[in-house]
C-alpha positions in Angstrom: 69.4 125.0 170.4 69.5 125.5 166.7 72.6 126.9 165.2 71.9 128.6 161.9 74.5 128.8 159.2 75.4 131.8 157.1 77.7 132.7 154.2 80.4 135.0 155.4 79.5 137.7 152.8 76.1 138.0 154.4 77.2 137.9 158.0 76.7 141.0 160.1 78.1 142.0 163.5 75.8 141.2 166.4 75.8 141.7 170.1 75.5 138.6 172.2 73.4 139.6 175.1 72.8 136.3 177.0 74.6 136.2 180.3 74.4 132.5 181.0 77.5 130.4 180.8 78.3 129.5 177.2 77.1 132.8 175.9 79.1 136.0 176.3 79.0 139.6 175.1 82.6 139.9 174.1 85.5 137.7 172.9 87.4 136.2 174.5 85.6 134.8 177.5 88.7 134.9 179.5 87.3 134.2 182.9 85.6 131.0 181.6 89.0 129.8 180.2 90.8 130.6 183.4 88.2 128.7 185.4 88.5 125.7 183.0 92.3 125.7 183.3 92.3 126.0 187.1 89.6 123.3 187.5 91.7 120.7 185.7 95.1 121.3 187.5 94.4 119.3 190.6 93.5 116.2 188.6 96.6 116.6 186.4 98.9 116.9 189.5 97.2 113.9 191.1 98.1 111.8 188.1 101.8 112.9 188.3 104.4 110.3 189.5 107.4 112.2 190.8 109.6 109.1 190.9 109.4 108.7 187.1 108.2 112.1 186.0 105.4 110.5 184.2 101.7 111.4 184.2 98.7 109.2 183.8 98.0 105.5 184.1 99.7 102.4 182.8 100.5 101.6 180.1 102.3 104.9 179.9 102.3 106.6 176.5 104.3 109.7 175.4 101.0 111.7 175.0 100.4 111.4 178.7 103.0 114.1 179.1 101.0 116.6 177.0 99.7 118.0 180.2 102.9 119.9 180.9 101.7 122.5 178.5 98.5 123.5 180.4 100.5 123.2 183.6 103.0 125.7 182.2 100.3 128.1 181.3 98.7 127.8 184.7 102.2 128.4 186.3 102.7 131.5 184.3 99.2 133.0 184.4 98.9 135.9 186.8 95.2 136.1 187.5 93.4 136.5 190.9 91.4 133.3 190.1 94.5 131.2 189.5 96.1 129.8 192.7 98.9 128.1 190.7 100.7 131.2 189.5 104.5 130.5 190.1 103.6 127.4 192.2 106.7 125.4 193.1 104.7 122.1 193.0 103.5 122.9 189.5 106.9 123.8 188.2 108.4 120.6 189.7 105.8 118.5 187.9 106.5 120.4 184.6 110.3 119.9 185.0 109.9 116.2 185.8 107.4 115.7 182.9 109.9 117.1 180.4 112.7 115.0 181.7 110.6 111.9 181.4 110.2 112.6 177.7 113.9 112.8 177.3 114.4 109.6 179.1 111.9 107.9 176.7 113.5 109.2 173.5 115.5 107.0 171.1 118.7 108.2 169.4 116.7 110.2 166.9 114.4 111.8 169.4 111.4 109.5 168.6 109.2 107.8 171.1 107.3 104.5 171.0 103.9 105.0 169.5 102.0 103.1 172.0 98.3 103.2 172.7 96.3 102.6 175.9 94.9 99.4 174.4 98.5 98.0 174.5 99.1 98.2 170.8 102.4 99.4 169.4 102.6 101.4 166.2 106.3 101.9 165.7 108.6 104.9 166.6 107.4 108.5 166.0 108.2 112.1 166.6 104.8 112.5 168.1 103.6 115.9 166.8 101.0 116.6 169.5 103.6 116.0 172.2 106.5 117.9 170.6 104.3 120.9 170.0 103.2 121.0 173.7 106.7 120.3 175.0 108.2 123.2 173.0 105.4 125.6 174.0 105.9 124.6 177.7 109.6 125.2 177.3 109.1 128.6 175.9 107.1 129.5 179.0 109.1 128.0 181.8 112.7 127.8 180.5 114.0 130.6 182.6 112.5 129.1 185.7 113.6 125.5 185.2 116.4 124.2 187.4 119.7 124.3 185.5 120.1 120.6 185.2 116.5 120.1 184.2 116.8 122.9 181.5 119.9 121.3 180.1 118.2 118.0 179.8 115.1 119.5 178.2 117.2 121.4 175.7 119.2 118.3 174.7 116.0 116.3 174.1 114.2 119.1 172.2 117.2 119.9 170.0 117.6 116.3 169.2 114.0 115.8 168.0 113.7 119.1 166.1 117.0 118.7 164.4 115.8 115.4 162.8 112.3 116.8 162.0 113.7 119.9 160.4 115.4 117.8 157.7 112.0 117.2 156.1 111.1 120.9 155.7 110.1 122.7 153.6 109.8 119.7 151.2 107.5 117.5 153.2 104.1 116.7 151.7 101.1 118.6 153.1 99.2 116.5 155.6 97.8 117.2 159.0 100.8 115.8 160.9 103.5 117.7 158.9 101.5 120.9 159.3 101.3 120.5 163.1 105.1 119.7 163.2 105.9 122.8 161.1 104.1 124.9 163.7 106.2 123.3 166.5 109.4 123.7 164.4 108.8 127.4 164.0 108.4 127.8 167.8 111.6 125.7 168.3 113.4 128.1 165.9 112.2 131.0 168.1 113.4 129.3 171.3 116.8 128.3 170.0 117.5 131.2 167.7 117.5 128.9 164.6 116.4 131.1 161.7 116.8 128.2 159.3 114.1 126.2 161.2 111.8 129.3 161.1 112.4 129.9 157.4 111.7 126.3 156.5 108.5 126.3 158.6 107.3 129.5 156.9 108.0 128.2 153.4 106.1 125.0 154.3 103.1 126.9 155.8 102.8 128.9 152.5 102.7 125.6 150.7 100.0 124.2 153.0 97.9 127.3 152.5 98.2 127.0 148.7 96.9 123.4 148.9 93.7 124.4 150.8 90.6 123.8 148.7 88.8 127.1 147.8 85.9 125.7 149.8 87.9 126.1 153.0 89.1 122.5 153.7 92.1 120.4 153.1 92.0 117.0 151.4 94.2 114.0 151.9 92.8 112.0 149.0 89.5 113.4 147.6 87.2 115.8 149.4 87.2 117.2 152.9 88.8 115.8 156.0 86.3 117.4 158.3 87.7 116.3 161.7 91.3 116.6 160.8 90.7 120.0 159.2 90.7 121.3 162.8 94.3 120.1 163.0 95.3 122.3 160.1 93.4 125.3 161.4 94.9 125.0 164.9 98.4 124.6 163.7 98.1 127.6 161.3 96.5 129.7 164.1 99.3 129.0 166.6 101.9 129.6 163.9 100.3 132.9 163.1 100.4 134.0 166.8 104.2 133.4 166.8 105.0 134.5 163.3 102.5 137.2 162.3 102.6 135.7 158.8 99.6 137.2 157.0 99.5 134.4 154.4 97.4 132.2 156.7 94.6 134.6 157.5 92.5 134.2 154.3 92.8 130.4 154.7 91.6 130.6 158.3 88.6 132.7 157.2 87.7 130.2 154.5 87.9 127.4 157.0 85.6 129.2 159.4 83.0 129.5 156.6 83.3 125.8 155.7 82.9 124.6 159.2 79.9 126.8 159.8 78.4 125.3 156.7 78.7 121.7 157.8 77.2 122.0 161.3 74.2 120.0 162.5 71.8 121.8 164.9 73.5 120.4 168.0 77.0 121.6 167.0 78.3 118.3 165.7 79.5 118.1 162.1 78.4 116.4 158.9 80.2 113.1 158.5 79.1 111.8 155.0 81.6 114.2 153.4 84.5 113.2 155.7 87.2 111.0 154.2 88.8 110.2 157.5 86.4 109.9 160.5 83.0 108.6 161.3 80.4 110.7 163.0 81.1 112.1 166.5 78.2 113.5 168.5 80.3 116.0 170.5 80.4 119.7 169.8 83.5 120.7 167.8 84.5 123.9 169.6 87.0 125.3 167.2 90.5 126.3 168.2 93.0 129.1 168.2 92.9 129.3 164.4 89.2 130.2 164.5 89.9 132.9 167.0 91.9 134.9 164.4 89.0 135.9 162.3 85.6 137.6 163.1 83.8 134.6 161.5 85.8 132.1 163.4 85.3 133.9 166.8 81.6 133.7 166.1 81.9 130.0 165.3 83.6 129.4 168.6 81.0 131.3 170.6 78.2 129.5 168.9 79.8 126.2 169.6 80.4 127.1 173.2 76.7 127.9 173.5 75.8 124.5 172.1 78.4 122.8 174.4 76.9 124.5 177.4 73.2 124.1 176.4 71.2 123.4 179.5 74.2 122.9 181.7 77.4 124.5 183.0 80.4 122.8 181.5 84.0 123.7 181.4 86.4 123.0 178.6 89.5 120.9 179.2 92.8 122.5 180.4 94.6 122.0 177.1 92.0 123.8 175.2 91.7 126.6 177.8 95.5 127.0 178.0 95.9 127.4 174.2 93.1 130.0 174.1 94.6 132.0 177.0 98.0 131.9 175.4 97.5 132.3 171.7 93.9 133.4 170.9 93.3 136.4 168.8 90.9 139.2 169.7 88.5 141.4 167.8 84.9 141.7 166.6 82.6 138.8 166.4 80.5 137.8 163.4 78.0 135.2 164.5 76.6 132.6 162.1 73.3 133.6 160.6 70.8 131.8 158.3 72.1 131.6 154.7 71.6 129.9 151.5 68.4 129.2 149.7 65.9 128.3 152.4 68.3 126.5 154.6 70.2 124.6 152.0 74.0 124.9 151.3 75.7 123.4 148.3 79.5 122.8 148.6 81.9 123.1 145.7 80.7 122.2 142.2 77.6 120.3 143.3 79.8 118.1 145.4 77.6 118.0 148.5 74.3 119.4 149.8 73.3 120.1 153.4 69.7 120.8 154.1 68.4 122.2 157.4 64.9 122.2 158.6 63.1 122.6 161.9 63.1 118.8 162.7 64.7 116.8 159.8 68.1 117.7 158.5 70.2 115.8 155.9 73.3 115.8 153.9 74.0 114.3 150.5 77.6 113.7 149.4 78.7 113.3 145.8 82.4 113.2 146.6 83.6 110.2 144.6 87.1 108.6 144.6 88.9 105.4 143.8 89.2 103.1 146.8 92.6 103.8 148.4 94.7 101.0 149.9 95.4 103.2 153.0 93.7 102.3 156.2 93.4 106.0 157.1 91.5 107.2 154.1 88.0 105.8 154.1 86.0 104.6 151.1 83.6 107.2 149.7 80.5 105.0 150.0 78.2 106.1 152.8 76.8 109.2 151.1 73.6 110.1 153.0 73.4 111.5 156.5 70.1 112.0 158.3 69.8 114.1 161.4 66.7 114.8 163.6 66.5 117.6 166.0 65.3 115.3 168.9 66.9 112.0 167.9 70.3 113.3 166.7 72.1 111.4 164.0 69.7 108.8 162.6 71.3 107.3 159.6 74.6 107.4 157.7 77.3 108.7 160.1 80.4 108.5 157.9 82.5 106.1 155.9 84.6 103.1 156.6 86.3 100.3 154.7 85.6 96.6 153.9 81.9 97.2 154.7 79.7 97.3 151.6 76.5 97.3 153.8 77.4 100.9 154.7 77.4 101.8 151.0 74.4 103.8 149.8 74.4 101.6 146.8 76.2 98.4 145.7 76.2 96.7 142.3 77.1 93.0 142.6 77.3 90.7 145.6 78.0 92.6 148.9 79.0 89.4 150.6 82.2 89.3 148.5 83.8 92.2 150.5 84.4 91.9 154.2 87.1 92.1 156.8 88.6 88.9 158.2 88.6 89.4 162.0 92.1 89.8 163.3 93.7 90.7 160.0 96.1 93.6 160.6 97.0 94.1 157.0 94.0 93.5 154.9 93.7 94.1 151.2 91.5 97.2 151.0 91.3 97.1 147.2 90.7 93.4 146.2 90.9 92.7 142.5 88.5 90.6 140.6 85.5 90.6 142.9 82.1 91.1 141.3 81.1 94.2 143.3 81.1 98.0 143.0 80.5 99.6 146.4 81.8 103.2 145.7 80.4 105.5 143.0 82.4 106.5 139.9 81.0 110.0 140.0 78.0 111.9 141.3 76.3 115.3 141.8 73.7 116.9 144.0 70.8 119.1 143.0 67.7 120.7 144.5 64.2 121.5 143.2 62.3 123.4 145.8 62.0 121.2 148.9 63.2 118.1 147.0 66.9 117.3 147.1 68.6 114.7 145.0 71.8 112.8 144.8 72.7 111.2 141.4 75.4 108.6 141.3 77.1 106.4 138.7 78.5 103.0 139.5 80.2 102.1 136.3 77.4 102.1 133.7 74.8 101.7 136.5 72.8 104.9 137.3 71.4 105.3 140.8 69.8 108.1 142.7 68.4 109.1 146.1 65.8 111.8 146.6 65.1 113.1 150.1 62.3 115.4 151.2 60.4 116.2 154.4 56.7 115.2 154.3 55.1 116.7 157.4 56.5 114.9 160.4 58.1 112.2 158.2 61.2 112.1 156.1 60.9 110.3 152.8 63.9 108.7 151.0 63.4 107.4 147.5 66.1 105.2 146.1 66.2 104.4 142.4 68.3 102.0 140.3 67.8 99.9 137.2 65.9 96.7 138.1 67.4 93.3 137.5 71.0 94.4 137.5 71.9 93.2 141.0 71.8 96.7 142.4 71.0 97.2 146.1 70.5 100.3 148.3 71.3 100.4 152.0 70.1 102.6 154.8 72.6 102.2 157.6 71.0 103.3 160.9 72.9 104.6 163.8 73.0 102.4 166.9 70.0 103.3 169.0 70.1 100.5 171.6 69.9 96.8 171.9 66.2 96.3 171.3 64.2 96.3 168.0 60.4 96.5 168.2 58.5 94.9 165.3 55.1 95.8 163.8 53.5 92.7 165.4 54.5 93.9 168.9 57.4 91.5 169.4 60.8 92.6 170.5 64.1 91.5 169.0 67.3 91.8 171.0 70.4 92.8 168.9 73.4 90.9 170.2 76.8 90.0 168.9 75.5 87.3 166.7 74.5 88.2 163.1 70.8 88.7 162.5 68.9 89.0 159.2 65.1 89.6 159.1 63.0 89.6 156.0 60.1 92.1 155.4 57.7 89.2 156.1 59.3 88.8 159.6 59.5 92.5 160.3 56.1 93.7 159.1 55.3 97.1 157.5 57.6 98.9 160.0 59.8 98.6 163.0 60.8 101.0 165.8 64.4 101.4 166.8 64.8 103.6 169.8 62.2 106.4 169.1 62.7 106.0 165.3 60.0 104.4 163.2 61.2 103.0 159.9 58.9 101.8 157.1 59.8 98.6 155.4 59.0 98.0 151.7 58.1 94.5 150.7 61.1 92.4 149.6 63.5 94.3 151.8 65.5 93.0 154.8 67.3 94.0 157.9 70.9 93.1 158.7 72.8 93.3 162.0 75.6 94.1 162.8 77.3 95.9 159.9 80.5 96.7 161.7 83.0 99.5 161.2 86.5 98.8 160.2 88.3 101.0 162.8 91.5 102.4 161.4 92.7 103.3 164.9 92.9 99.6 166.1 95.6 97.3 164.7 93.2 94.6 163.7 90.4 97.0 162.7 88.0 95.8 165.4 85.3 98.1 166.7 82.5 98.0 169.3 78.9 97.6 168.5 78.4 101.3 169.3 79.8 102.0 165.9 77.9 99.2 164.1 74.9 99.8 162.0 71.5 98.2 161.6 71.1 98.2 157.9 67.9 98.2 155.9 68.8 96.5 152.5 66.7 97.5 149.5 67.2 95.2 146.5 66.2 96.2 142.9 65.7 92.7 141.6 62.2 93.4 140.3 61.6 97.1 140.9 63.5 100.3 140.1 62.2 102.3 143.0 62.1 101.9 146.8 60.7 104.5 149.3 61.5 104.5 153.0 59.6 106.7 155.5 61.3 107.8 158.7 59.3 109.1 161.6 60.1 110.3 165.2 57.7 108.3 167.5 58.3 109.3 171.2 57.2 106.6 173.6 53.7 106.8 175.0 53.7 108.4 178.5 54.0 105.7 181.2 50.7 105.4 183.0 51.9 104.7 186.5 54.6 105.6 189.0 58.2 106.1 188.0 61.1 106.1 190.5 64.6 107.3 189.4 66.9 104.7 190.9 69.6 107.4 191.5 67.2 109.3 193.9 66.3 106.3 196.1 68.0 105.3 199.3 70.0 102.1 198.8 71.8 99.4 200.8 74.3 97.0 199.3 75.8 93.7 200.2 79.0 93.7 202.3 82.1 94.2 200.1 80.1 96.0 197.4 79.8 99.7 196.6 77.2 101.8 194.9 77.7 104.8 192.6 75.4 107.3 191.0 76.1 107.4 187.2 74.5 110.5 185.9 76.1 109.9 182.5 74.1 106.7 182.1 71.2 107.8 184.3 71.6 104.9 186.6 72.5 103.6 190.1 75.3 101.1 190.0 76.2 98.2 192.1 80.0 97.6 191.8 82.4 95.1 193.3 79.7 92.5 193.2 79.8 88.7 192.7 77.1 86.1 192.5 74.9 86.3 195.5 75.5 90.1 196.1 72.6 92.5 196.1 71.5 96.1 196.1 68.2 97.1 197.8 66.2 100.2 196.9 63.8 101.8 199.3 60.6 102.8 197.5 58.5 105.6 199.0 55.1 104.8 200.3 52.6 104.2 197.5 48.9 103.6 197.4 48.1 99.9 198.3 47.0 97.9 195.3 48.1 95.5 192.5 50.8 96.7 190.1 53.0 95.5 187.3 56.6 96.0 188.3 59.0 97.0 185.6 62.7 98.2 185.5 64.9 100.0 183.1 68.5 98.6 183.1 71.7 99.7 181.5 73.3 96.8 179.5 77.0 96.2 179.2 79.6 93.5 178.8 80.5 93.7 182.5 76.9 93.3 183.8 75.4 90.1 185.3 72.2 88.1 185.3 69.9 89.2 188.1 66.7 88.4 189.9 64.3 90.9 191.5 62.7 90.6 195.0 60.0 92.7 196.5 60.1 92.8 200.2 62.2 89.7 200.2 60.0 87.7 197.8 61.2 86.9 194.3 59.1 88.1 191.4 59.2 87.5 187.7 62.0 85.9 185.6 65.7 86.4 185.7 67.1 89.3 183.6 70.4 89.1 181.7 72.0 92.6 181.6 74.8 91.6 179.3 75.4 93.3 176.0 78.6 93.5 174.0 78.7 97.3 174.0 77.1 99.8 176.4 73.3 100.3 176.0 71.9 103.1 178.1 68.7 103.5 176.1 66.7 101.9 178.9 66.3 98.2 178.3 62.9 97.6 180.0 62.0 94.3 181.7 58.7 93.3 183.3 58.8 91.3 186.6 55.1 90.6 186.6 52.3 91.5 189.0 52.9 92.4 192.6 50.6 93.1 195.5 51.7 96.3 197.3 50.3 96.9 200.8 50.3 100.1 202.7 53.6 101.6 203.8 57.1 101.6 202.4 58.6 98.8 200.4 62.0 97.4 199.3 63.0 96.2 195.9 66.2 94.2 195.7 68.3 93.2 192.7 70.4 90.2 193.4 73.2 88.8 191.1 72.5 85.2 190.3 75.0 84.6 187.5 76.5 85.9 184.3 76.4 85.4 180.6 79.3 83.3 179.4 80.5 86.3 177.4 80.3 88.8 180.3 83.5 89.8 182.1 81.9 90.8 185.4 78.7 90.8 187.4 78.0 94.5 187.9 74.4 95.9 188.0 73.1 99.2 186.8 69.5 100.3 187.3 67.9 103.4 185.8 64.3 103.3 186.9 61.7 101.4 188.7 58.1 101.6 187.4 54.8 100.5 188.9 51.8 100.3 186.5 48.4 100.1 188.4 46.4 97.0 187.4 43.2 97.6 189.4 
């Protein structure tokens, strides 16, 4: 569905008449949140280890205990659809979970900041855990066994006593704001007015630092993803304090987030200084629920979240909404701006929405920071298509000039050394500019433009829809070592060139000239025109700030079209959605076929990948699919596979006879785009038939020999 965006001043109350899940007539959709909470409780309890009080899987991390908060809400919720109200089993798990947090504290109330990948990031008063722990305590304290309550209180007082020392003087950042919310609640619980007063003073400071555009900045420009942290913390704080100072800030934030939505409910990433693009629907949170515009935002996002399916939200989200959400009228987002265009700030960014093509241009410019958490302002163009999703751009990173919309100088001079945990993000003396000095956006009718300065070099990008195509025109002064880049989102492991050949994108670096590519290439269902003299580079990897050594998977890597300006000042690239031609033949969904597997193996339907999996397999093991009876004749047999780093090399047999060549299903990431392989011609007689996939080996880089088949296809040859 398309979510239209509206300025708050033009919004009008509307009735939401649809009855299907994800669209409601009133706020809040309480029954939906109750169902979501109750649905998650069995899984949470199953992950509880009573001997230690810990939840989750090894390696244990303190955030595994966050589930004590939704458990506490479930325990306290008196609702006919909630079987866990005042459950002894649930209360015991909550009590043990809090005691495990105390057991893991150091002498200042901090925990180890471990991650599930085994990395250790030092000691921390983990804000997300403390906030849930204190909220759970406020709910269940009177029901906790005496010894357990004493232990909880010792741990909570220890941690909040130390954290309180930093307020109200702490700098404004998403973590201190979240901790301030928790500190206020701790003050309520323990009758500590000083803690409450310090939190209140700090929250006023946080509100004062909000940009008039409705976002917070941690360097320069919006932090779109982390903005939700500020809004959530202020919303929960308001529920407890009633402090009216936060309400206007929450209203401005609701307007901002409505302005940066793509049609599928995801958010623009080119303007985000912290995170790359995420294709999920950002649902909003308690802070949104406190204004009419914010409640409309949440309902719109829930509709997108549930589009075409019935989905529940997670227990933590549902619990927070049931406990702290506001109530009142709903102002749904409506179309605003000048013909679908929104300009942020003082010509800082432009978001353009159309029926098919949508795009964002970011002119937020800033010096490159040495912090791993604040990303370079260099990937300044996002392209989104209604059918394809995010096509190009997708946010910012560090040490990756091939993500830069423009560079001036030699891009090969800036890169990350694999394994380096403390790289120099601001190297001196290299002959390269990869972030703009300043910029601005403008619009002339249907033509949108981004003007940028890189020192004394002037560059620009113009974007406009041309029928079914999108045209991007890049300009720079010729002969000055300028180069533009169009970083394309990962759309699978196969690249189809103009001459009909296919290139497989693997771990190894690949560079193709325009002579090798031809006039265009197709990547997934995206057709990209290639001007003469340009080239393709793969893979342009993200420097991931959330891994110690910055490593990232190929899912976050970009295929980059590089457009040099050695002998020209203008390059135009055409993008086009080209759905595959309908397959002329028979298609069988592997998930719907009866299967048999070798002894010791198992099979599993993977709806998320659209495939049938053979697991527990080794070389020589097999999975056999029973094909329904088809008309006798001669066919070409094809298969669509999922590729991954745990998949093996296979052969295919029809009725026990091998056909075609072996197929290597290894890929360094996960590619579920449907890697198609042909196994040649087969004669099919009357009756039913069997197709077997047998593991015959594995790529030397593969870690297992699993098999995952999406479809079998028969193309008639007679």
